[in-house]
N, C-alpha and C positions, 0 to 999 in steps of 0.2 A: 504493500500500500504506500510505500515511501518513494515510489518511482523506480524506474529501471529503464525500460524501453520508452516510457512515457513520463508524464508529469505525476507528482505524488497525488494520492487520493485520500489524504488525511483530512480530518475535519478542519484543521488549521489552514490547509492549502485551498480548501473549497469554500470556506465561510463567506467570502465576499463575492463569490460567483453566483449569478442568478440561476435558480433552479431550472427554469425553462431552457436556458442556454446549455446547461449541463445535460439535461434530458435530450436535447437536440443532438449533442455530440455523441451520446450513447446510441441514439437511433441512426444517425447518419454516418458516424465514424469521422475520421480525419484523413482526407486524401493525402497521400504522400508520407503517411506515418504508419506504424504498425496497428493503429486503432481501427478495427474493422467496423462496418455498420452492423448494428444488432437489430435493425428493424424487422428482418425476416423472422426473428425469434422472440421479440418482445413487443408488447403493446406500449402505447404512450403512457398509460397508467402504470405499467410495470417499470418503465424507465423513470418516471417521477418518484415511485416508491424507492427505487434503487438510489436515486439522488438523496432522498431523505435519509436512507439507511447509511450512506457514506458520510453524510454531514453529521450524523449522530455518533459516528465512530463505530465502524463495522467491528463485530467481534473478532478476536484473534483467530 
């Protein structure tokens, strides 16, 4: 969760980022990076839940 191929996904790193923008990245991915689009596998509601979960501090 502290980054590796991509940016950290810790609550501290995500706290100032808008939920809708993070959900959009989850669903659409980031072209040119290792972040794939998850839209084929997740609904928008699931992506929003994932953002909430990450911002709360995902369990270890």
